[in-house]
Chimera marker file (.cmm) of the C-alpha trace (Angstrom):
<marker_set name="trace">
<marker id="1" x="0.169" y="-0.343" z="0.133" r="1" g="1" b="0" radius="0.5"/>
<marker id="2" x="1.519" y="3.315" z="-0.663" r="1" g="1" b="0" radius="0.5"/>
<marker id="3" x="1.680" y="6.734" z="1.351" r="1" g="1" b="0" radius="0.5"/>
<marker id="4" x="0.110" y="9.896" z="-0.505" r="1" g="1" b="0" radius="0.5"/>
<marker id="5" x="3.085" y="12.471" z="-0.829" r="1" g="1" b="0" radius="0.5"/>
<marker id="6" x="2.867" y="14.862" z="1.367" r="1" g="1" b="0" radius="0.5"/>
<marker id="7" x="2.748" y="18.150" z="-0.213" r="1" g="1" b="0" radius="0.5"/>
<marker id="8" x="5.691" y="20.622" z="-0.421" r="1" g="1" b="0" radius="0.5"/>
<marker id="9" x="4.745" y="24.334" z="-0.236" r="1" g="1" b="0" radius="0.5"/>
<marker id="10" x="7.271" y="26.950" z="-1.072" r="1" g="1" b="0" radius="0.5"/>
<marker id="11" x="8.022" y="30.005" z="1.405" r="1" g="1" b="0" radius="0.5"/>
<marker id="12" x="6.615" y="31.973" z="-1.238" r="1" g="1" b="0" radius="0.5"/>
<marker id="13" x="3.466" y="30.648" z="-1.298" r="1" g="1" b="0" radius="0.5"/>
<marker id="14" x="2.905" y="30.527" z="1.791" r="1" g="1" b="0" radius="0.5"/>
<marker id="15" x="3.560" y="33.585" z="2.509" r="1" g="1" b="0" radius="0.5"/>
<marker id="16" x="1.197" y="35.093" z="-0.528" r="1" g="1" b="0" radius="0.5"/>
<marker id="17" x="-1.831" y="32.881" z="0.661" r="1" g="1" b="0" radius="0.5"/>
<marker id="18" x="-1.383" y="34.450" z="3.834" r="1" g="1" b="0" radius="0.5"/>
<marker id="19" x="-1.861" y="37.526" z="2.525" r="1" g="1" b="0" radius="0.5"/>
<marker id="20" x="-4.718" y="36.878" z="0.595" r="1" g="1" b="0" radius="0.5"/>
<marker id="21" x="-6.317" y="36.633" z="3.519" r="1" g="1" b="0" radius="0.5"/>
<marker id="22" x="-4.427" y="39.500" z="5.908" r="1" g="1" b="0" radius="0.5"/>
<marker id="23" x="-3.827" y="41.738" z="2.795" r="1" g="1" b="0" radius="0.5"/>
<marker id="24" x="-6.699" y="41.310" z="0.086" r="1" g="1" b="0" radius="0.5"/>
<marker id="25" x="-9.570" y="40.825" z="3.392" r="1" g="1" b="0" radius="0.5"/>
<marker id="26" x="-10.644" y="37.508" z="1.765" r="1" g="1" b="0" radius="0.5"/>
<marker id="27" x="-12.057" y="34.814" z="4.054" r="1" g="1" b="0" radius="0.5"/>
<marker id="28" x="-9.801" y="32.135" z="4.872" r="1" g="1" b="0" radius="0.5"/>
<marker id="29" x="-12.782" y="29.607" z="3.606" r="1" g="1" b="0" radius="0.5"/>
<marker id="30" x="-12.037" y="30.650" z="-0.029" r="1" g="1" b="0" radius="0.5"/>
<marker id="31" x="-8.714" y="31.659" z="-0.448" r="1" g="1" b="0" radius="0.5"/>
<marker id="32" x="-8.293" y="27.735" z="0.832" r="1" g="1" b="0" radius="0.5"/>
<marker id="33" x="-10.719" y="26.381" z="-2.011" r="1" g="1" b="0" radius="0.5"/>
<marker id="34" x="-9.385" y="28.587" z="-4.574" r="1" g="1" b="0" radius="0.5"/>
<marker id="35" x="-5.275" y="27.601" z="-3.943" r="1" g="1" b="0" radius="0.5"/>
<marker id="36" x="-6.724" y="24.276" z="-3.138" r="1" g="1" b="0" radius="0.5"/>
<marker id="37" x="-5.012" y="23.109" z="0.172" r="1" g="1" b="0" radius="0.5"/>
<marker id="38" x="-6.254" y="22.727" z="3.353" r="1" g="1" b="0" radius="0.5"/>
<marker id="39" x="-8.075" y="25.136" z="5.390" r="1" g="1" b="0" radius="0.5"/>
<marker id="40" x="-6.533" y="24.190" z="7.925" r="1" g="1" b="0" radius="0.5"/>
<marker id="41" x="-3.116" y="24.675" z="6.146" r="1" g="1" b="0" radius="0.5"/>
<marker id="42" x="-4.192" y="28.306" z="5.765" r="1" g="1" b="0" radius="0.5"/>
<marker id="43" x="-5.046" y="28.803" z="9.500" r="1" g="1" b="0" radius="0.5"/>
<marker id="44" x="-1.213" y="27.916" z="9.805" r="1" g="1" b="0" radius="0.5"/>
<marker id="45" x="0.600" y="29.475" z="7.918" r="1" g="1" b="0" radius="0.5"/>
<marker id="46" x="-2.242" y="33.017" z="8.681" r="1" g="1" b="0" radius="0.5"/>
<marker id="47" x="-1.582" y="32.894" z="12.091" r="1" g="1" b="0" radius="0.5"/>
<marker id="48" x="2.001" y="32.517" z="11.927" r="1" g="1" b="0" radius="0.5"/>
<marker id="49" x="2.021" y="35.859" z="9.371" r="1" g="1" b="0" radius="0.5"/>
<marker id="50" x="0.580" y="38.011" z="11.928" r="1" g="1" b="0" radius="0.5"/>
<marker id="51" x="2.354" y="37.069" z="14.546" r="1" g="1" b="0" radius="0.5"/>
<marker id="52" x="5.498" y="38.260" z="12.482" r="1" g="1" b="0" radius="0.5"/>
<marker id="53" x="7.205" y="34.006" z="12.842" r="1" g="1" b="0" radius="0.5"/>
<marker id="54" x="9.017" y="33.405" z="9.378" r="1" g="1" b="0" radius="0.5"/>
<marker id="55" x="6.832" y="30.228" z="7.204" r="1" g="1" b="0" radius="0.5"/>
<marker id="56" x="9.277" y="27.321" z="7.744" r="1" g="1" b="0" radius="0.5"/>
<marker id="57" x="9.819" y="25.550" z="4.596" r="1" g="1" b="0" radius="0.5"/>
<marker id="58" x="10.514" y="21.328" z="5.499" r="1" g="1" b="0" radius="0.5"/>
<marker id="59" x="14.694" y="20.441" z="5.838" r="1" g="1" b="0" radius="0.5"/>
<marker id="60" x="16.084" y="18.784" z="2.929" r="1" g="1" b="0" radius="0.5"/>
<marker id="61" x="16.306" y="15.264" z="3.637" r="1" g="1" b="0" radius="0.5"/>
<marker id="62" x="18.980" y="13.292" z="3.587" r="1" g="1" b="0" radius="0.5"/>
<marker id="63" x="19.490" y="10.345" z="1.062" r="1" g="1" b="0" radius="0.5"/>
<marker id="64" x="18.286" y="7.424" z="1.969" r="1" g="1" b="0" radius="0.5"/>
<marker id="65" x="21.442" y="4.954" z="1.991" r="1" g="1" b="0" radius="0.5"/>
<marker id="66" x="21.568" y="1.518" z="0.482" r="1" g="1" b="0" radius="0.5"/>
<marker id="67" x="21.010" y="-0.752" z="3.539" r="1" g="1" b="0" radius="0.5"/>
<marker id="68" x="18.063" y="1.239" z="4.992" r="1" g="1" b="0" radius="0.5"/>
<marker id="69" x="16.336" y="1.131" z="1.457" r="1" g="1" b="0" radius="0.5"/>
<marker id="70" x="17.125" y="-2.762" z="1.751" r="1" g="1" b="0" radius="0.5"/>
<marker id="71" x="15.819" y="-2.667" z="4.643" r="1" g="1" b="0" radius="0.5"/>
<marker id="72" x="12.818" y="-0.849" z="3.841" r="1" g="1" b="0" radius="0.5"/>
<marker id="73" x="11.790" y="-3.207" z="1.160" r="1" g="1" b="0" radius="0.5"/>
<marker id="74" x="12.466" y="-6.195" z="3.143" r="1" g="1" b="0" radius="0.5"/>
<marker id="75" x="9.922" y="-5.150" z="5.375" r="1" g="1" b="0" radius="0.5"/>
<marker id="76" x="7.592" y="-4.770" z="2.911" r="1" g="1" b="0" radius="0.5"/>
<marker id="77" x="7.945" y="-8.117" z="1.906" r="1" g="1" b="0" radius="0.5"/>
<marker id="78" x="7.881" y="-9.274" z="5.020" r="1" g="1" b="0" radius="0.5"/>
<marker id="79" x="4.405" y="-7.550" z="5.688" r="1" g="1" b="0" radius="0.5"/>
<marker id="80" x="3.190" y="-8.754" z="2.076" r="1" g="1" b="0" radius="0.5"/>
<marker id="81" x="3.878" y="-13.058" z="2.653" r="1" g="1" b="0" radius="0.5"/>
<marker id="82" x="3.060" y="-12.887" z="6.340" r="1" g="1" b="0" radius="0.5"/>
<marker id="83" x="-1.003" y="-11.516" z="4.295" r="1" g="1" b="0" radius="0.5"/>
<marker id="84" x="-1.294" y="-14.418" z="2.035" r="1" g="1" b="0" radius="0.5"/>
<marker id="85" x="0.030" y="-16.477" z="4.956" r="1" g="1" b="0" radius="0.5"/>
<marker id="86" x="-2.901" y="-16.020" z="7.069" r="1" g="1" b="0" radius="0.5"/>
<marker id="87" x="-4.844" y="-16.071" z="3.710" r="1" g="1" b="0" radius="0.5"/>
<marker id="88" x="-3.635" y="-19.447" z="2.861" r="1" g="1" b="0" radius="0.5"/>
<marker id="89" x="-4.129" y="-20.359" z="6.662" r="1" g="1" b="0" radius="0.5"/>
<marker id="90" x="-7.809" y="-19.762" z="6.688" r="1" g="1" b="0" radius="0.5"/>
<marker id="91" x="-8.194" y="-21.616" z="3.306" r="1" g="1" b="0" radius="0.5"/>
<marker id="92" x="-6.790" y="-24.348" z="4.385" r="1" g="1" b="0" radius="0.5"/>
<marker id="93" x="-9.056" y="-24.355" z="6.985" r="1" g="1" b="0" radius="0.5"/>
<marker id="94" x="-11.757" y="-24.129" z="4.942" r="1" g="1" b="0" radius="0.5"/>
<marker id="95" x="-11.128" y="-26.378" z="2.875" r="1" g="1" b="0" radius="0.5"/>
<marker id="96" x="-10.422" y="-28.448" z="5.553" r="1" g="1" b="0" radius="0.5"/>
<marker id="97" x="-13.924" y="-28.663" z="7.499" r="1" g="1" b="0" radius="0.5"/>
<marker id="98" x="-15.349" y="-29.504" z="3.430" r="1" g="1" b="0" radius="0.5"/>
<marker id="99" x="-13.656" y="-33.205" z="4.028" r="1" g="1" b="0" radius="0.5"/>
<marker id="100" x="-14.623" y="-34.121" z="6.757" r="1" g="1" b="0" radius="0.5"/>
<link id1="1" id2="2" r="1" g="1" b="0" radius="0.2"/>
<link id1="2" id2="3" r="1" g="1" b="0" radius="0.2"/>
<link id1="3" id2="4" r="1" g="1" b="0" radius="0.2"/>
<link id1="4" id2="5" r="1" g="1" b="0" radius="0.2"/>
<link id1="5" id2="6" r="1" g="1" b="0" radius="0.2"/>
<link id1="6" id2="7" r="1" g="1" b="0" radius="0.2"/>
<link id1="7" id2="8" r="1" g="1" b="0" radius="0.2"/>
<link id1="8" id2="9" r="1" g="1" b="0" radius="0.2"/>
<link id1="9" id2="10" r="1" g="1" b="0" radius="0.2"/>
<link id1="10" id2="11" r="1" g="1" b="0" radius="0.2"/>
<link id1="11" id2="12" r="1" g="1" b="0" radius="0.2"/>
<link id1="12" id2="13" r="1" g="1" b="0" radius="0.2"/>
<link id1="13" id2="14" r="1" g="1" b="0" radius="0.2"/>
<link id1="14" id2="15" r="1" g="1" b="0" radius="0.2"/>
<link id1="15" id2="16" r="1" g="1" b="0" radius="0.2"/>
<link id1="16" id2="17" r="1" g="1" b="0" radius="0.2"/>
<link id1="17" id2="18" r="1" g="1" b="0" radius="0.2"/>
<link id1="18" id2="19" r="1" g="1" b="0" radius="0.2"/>
<link id1="19" id2="20" r="1" g="1" b="0" radius="0.2"/>
<link id1="20" id2="21" r="1" g="1" b="0" radius="0.2"/>
<link id1="21" id2="22" r="1" g="1" b="0" radius="0.2"/>
<link id1="22" id2="23" r="1" g="1" b="0" radius="0.2"/>
<link id1="23" id2="24" r="1" g="1" b="0" radius="0.2"/>
<link id1="24" id2="25" r="1" g="1" b="0" radius="0.2"/>
<link id1="25" id2="26" r="1" g="1" b="0" radius="0.2"/>
<link id1="26" id2="27" r="1" g="1" b="0" radius="0.2"/>
<link id1="27" id2="28" r="1" g="1" b="0" radius="0.2"/>
<link id1="28" id2="29" r="1" g="1" b="0" radius="0.2"/>
<link id1="29" id2="30" r="1" g="1" b="0" radius="0.2"/>
<link id1="30" id2="31" r="1" g="1" b="0" radius="0.2"/>
<link id1="31" id2="32" r="1" g="1" b="0" radius="0.2"/>
<link id1="32" id2="33" r="1" g="1" b="0" radius="0.2"/>
<link id1="33" id2="34" r="1" g="1" b="0" radius="0.2"/>
<link id1="34" id2="35" r="1" g="1" b="0" radius="0.2"/>
<link id1="35" id2="36" r="1" g="1" b="0" radius="0.2"/>
<link id1="36" id2="37" r="1" g="1" b="0" radius="0.2"/>
<link id1="37" id2="38" r="1" g="1" b="0" radius="0.2"/>
<link id1="38" id2="39" r="1" g="1" b="0" radius="0.2"/>
<link id1="39" id2="40" r="1" g="1" b="0" radius="0.2"/>
<link id1="40" id2="41" r="1" g="1" b="0" radius="0.2"/>
<link id1="41" id2="42" r="1" g="1" b="0" radius="0.2"/>
<link id1="42" id2="43" r="1" g="1" b="0" radius="0.2"/>
<link id1="43" id2="44" r="1" g="1" b="0" radius="0.2"/>
<link id1="44" id2="45" r="1" g="1" b="0" radius="0.2"/>
<link id1="45" id2="46" r="1" g="1" b="0" radius="0.2"/>
<link id1="46" id2="47" r="1" g="1" b="0" radius="0.2"/>
<link id1="47" id2="48" r="1" g="1" b="0" radius="0.2"/>
<link id1="48" id2="49" r="1" g="1" b="0" radius="0.2"/>
<link id1="49" id2="50" r="1" g="1" b="0" radius="0.2"/>
<link id1="50" id2="51" r="1" g="1" b="0" radius="0.2"/>
<link id1="51" id2="52" r="1" g="1" b="0" radius="0.2"/>
<link id1="52" id2="53" r="1" g="1" b="0" radius="0.2"/>
<link id1="53" id2="54" r="1" g="1" b="0" radius="0.2"/>
<link id1="54" id2="55" r="1" g="1" b="0" radius="0.2"/>
<link id1="55" id2="56" r="1" g="1" b="0" radius="0.2"/>
<link id1="56" id2="57" r="1" g="1" b="0" radius="0.2"/>
<link id1="57" id2="58" r="1" g="1" b="0" radius="0.2"/>
<link id1="58" id2="59" r="1" g="1" b="0" radius="0.2"/>
<link id1="59" id2="60" r="1" g="1" b="0" radius="0.2"/>
<link id1="60" id2="61" r="1" g="1" b="0" radius="0.2"/>
<link id1="61" id2="62" r="1" g="1" b="0" radius="0.2"/>
<link id1="62" id2="63" r="1" g="1" b="0" radius="0.2"/>
<link id1="63" id2="64" r="1" g="1" b="0" radius="0.2"/>
<link id1="64" id2="65" r="1" g="1" b="0" radius="0.2"/>
<link id1="65" id2="66" r="1" g="1" b="0" radius="0.2"/>
<link id1="66" id2="67" r="1" g="1" b="0" radius="0.2"/>
<link id1="67" id2="68" r="1" g="1" b="0" radius="0.2"/>
<link id1="68" id2="69" r="1" g="1" b="0" radius="0.2"/>
<link id1="69" id2="70" r="1" g="1" b="0" radius="0.2"/>
<link id1="70" id2="71" r="1" g="1" b="0" radius="0.2"/>
<link id1="71" id2="72" r="1" g="1" b="0" radius="0.2"/>
<link id1="72" id2="73" r="1" g="1" b="0" radius="0.2"/>
<link id1="73" id2="74" r="1" g="1" b="0" radius="0.2"/>
<link id1="74" id2="75" r="1" g="1" b="0" radius="0.2"/>
<link id1="75" id2="76" r="1" g="1" b="0" radius="0.2"/>
<link id1="76" id2="77" r="1" g="1" b="0" radius="0.2"/>
<link id1="77" id2="78" r="1" g="1" b="0" radius="0.2"/>
<link id1="78" id2="79" r="1" g="1" b="0" radius="0.2"/>
<link id1="79" id2="80" r="1" g="1" b="0" radius="0.2"/>
<link id1="80" id2="81" r="1" g="1" b="0" radius="0.2"/>
<link id1="81" id2="82" r="1" g="1" b="0" radius="0.2"/>
<link id1="82" id2="83" r="1" g="1" b="0" radius="0.2"/>
<link id1="83" id2="84" r="1" g="1" b="0" radius="0.2"/>
<link id1="84" id2="85" r="1" g="1" b="0" radius="0.2"/>
<link id1="85" id2="86" r="1" g="1" b="0" radius="0.2"/>
<link id1="86" id2="87" r="1" g="1" b="0" radius="0.2"/>
<link id1="87" id2="88" r="1" g="1" b="0" radius="0.2"/>
<link id1="88" id2="89" r="1" g="1" b="0" radius="0.2"/>
<link id1="89" id2="90" r="1" g="1" b="0" radius="0.2"/>
<link id1="90" id2="91" r="1" g="1" b="0" radius="0.2"/>
<link id1="91" id2="92" r="1" g="1" b="0" radius="0.2"/>
<link id1="92" id2="93" r="1" g="1" b="0" radius="0.2"/>
<link id1="93" id2="94" r="1" g="1" b="0" radius="0.2"/>
<link id1="94" id2="95" r="1" g="1" b="0" radius="0.2"/>
<link id1="95" id2="96" r="1" g="1" b="0" radius="0.2"/>
<link id1="96" id2="97" r="1" g="1" b="0" radius="0.2"/>
<link id1="97" id2="98" r="1" g="1" b="0" radius="0.2"/>
<link id1="98" id2="99" r="1" g="1" b="0" radius="0.2"/>
<link id1="99" id2="100" r="1" g="1" b="0" radius="0.2"/>
</marker_set>
């Protein structure tokens, strides 16, 4: 099962979105709808702008090492195998009931 990637916004986008509410007088709900972002996300940016705090951007992640990638792949594979094993156990039990 794949995770939905987290959306990353630039510092400029965050500042402009907050200014739509603060400077331009656009309602937060309408601004969030126009920008296709969450109301809560925009509210957080507006609150930071009101207090004069800079809107932070996520720090760059460290590259994943080969070993970490292998561990992640193996964990995913193990989880799939466990699901298959459990399904086979249930199927075996189901068909064993019919034979008796």
